[in-house]
C-alpha positions as a printed NumPy array, in Angstrom:
array([[ -0.151,   0.076,   0.003],
       [  0.949,   3.611,  -0.897],
       [  0.287,   6.794,   0.336],
       [  0.558,  10.23 ,  -1.662],
       [ -0.057,  13.644,  -0.424],
       [  0.002,  16.287,  -3.198],
       [  0.182,  20.193,  -2.326],
       [ -0.597,  22.657,  -4.531],
       [  0.954,  26.009,  -3.841],
       [  0.328,  29.663,  -5.232],
       [  3.374,  31.724,  -6.205],
       [  4.848,  34.174,  -8.816],
       [  8.166,  32.108,  -8.243],
       [  7.094,  29.06 ,  -8.721],
       [ 10.183,  28.288, -11.447],
       [ 12.841,  29.732,  -8.765],
       [ 11.221,  27.848,  -5.911],
       [ 10.685,  24.586,  -7.749],
       [ 14.181,  24.398,  -8.722],
       [ 15.61 ,  25.575,  -5.085],
       [ 13.809,  22.784,  -3.844],
       [ 14.851,  20.093,  -6.47 ],
       [ 17.968,  20.183,  -4.878],
       [ 17.183,  18.668,  -1.524],
       [ 15.768,  15.534,  -3.414],
       [ 18.629,  13.769,  -3.762],
       [ 18.67 ,  11.549,  -0.594],
       [ 15.07 ,  10.419,  -0.049],
       [ 14.078,   6.964,   0.768],
       [ 14.014,   4.399,  -1.886],
       [ 10.466,   3.738,  -1.177],
       [  9.721,   7.416,  -1.262],
       [  9.096,   9.48 ,  -5.137],
       [  8.668,  12.869,  -4.965],
       [  7.811,  14.774,  -8.044],
       [  7.084,  18.479,  -8.452],
       [  5.442,  20.54 , -11.739],
       [  5.359,  24.061, -12.77 ],
       [  2.031,  25.242, -13.311],
       [  2.887,  28.953, -14.151],
       [  1.806,  30.507, -10.674],
       [  1.538,  27.648,  -9.302],
       [  3.825,  24.619,  -8.135],
       [  2.547,  21.096,  -7.675],
       [  4.47 ,  18.849,  -5.391],
       [  3.698,  14.954,  -5.182],
       [  4.83 ,  12.721,  -2.051],
       [  4.287,   9.357,  -2.599],
       [  5.795,   6.705,  -0.215],
       [  5.274,   2.683,   0.107],
       [  3.837,   2.046,   3.669],
       [  6.214,  -0.511,   4.998],
       [  5.688,   0.484,   8.675],
       [  4.316,   2.978,  10.832],
       [  7.493,   4.894,  10.44 ],
       [  6.941,   5.403,   6.529],
       [  3.584,   7.796,   7.486],
       [  6.06 ,   9.744,   9.732],
       [  8.502,   9.761,   7.273],
       [  5.775,  11.248,   4.755],
       [  5.04 ,  13.69 ,   7.183],
       [  8.349,  15.25 ,   7.815],
       [  8.984,  15.57 ,   4.348],
       [  6.169,  17.56 ,   3.608],
       [  7.06 ,  19.429,   6.633],
       [ 10.514,  20.013,   5.589],
       [  9.437,  20.92 ,   1.761],
       [  6.599,  23.363,   3.165],
       [  9.489,  25.04 ,   5.624],
       [ 11.99 ,  25.397,   2.458],
       [  8.951,  27.162,   0.333],
       [  7.888,  29.162,   3.18 ],
       [ 11.973,  30.227,   3.511],
       [ 11.882,  30.747,  -0.153],
       [  8.851,  33.074,  -0.213],
       [  9.767,  35.513,   2.461],
       [ 13.398,  35.872,   0.461],
       [ 12.496,  36.237,  -3.025],
       [  9.188,  38.181,  -1.837]])
C-alpha cells in the first residue's frame, strides 16, 4: 500500500522555488517518490511513499513539513 500527498502552492516565483527545492531531493528513502510540476503561477508537489511500517507515515509527514518550511523561507527571500 502506498500513500500520496499532493500540495499545490500559488506563487509568482514557482520556477525559482521548484528549482531550489529539487536540489534537496537527492537523498530520499528508496520507497519514496517526489515529483514537482511548474504550473505557471503554481507549483504542484506530489510526495508518495510505500507504507512498509508505521514509521513510513512519519517519514512522509516530516518530508512534507520540510518542503513547506523551505517554500516558506524561499517565498520570504524572493518576496
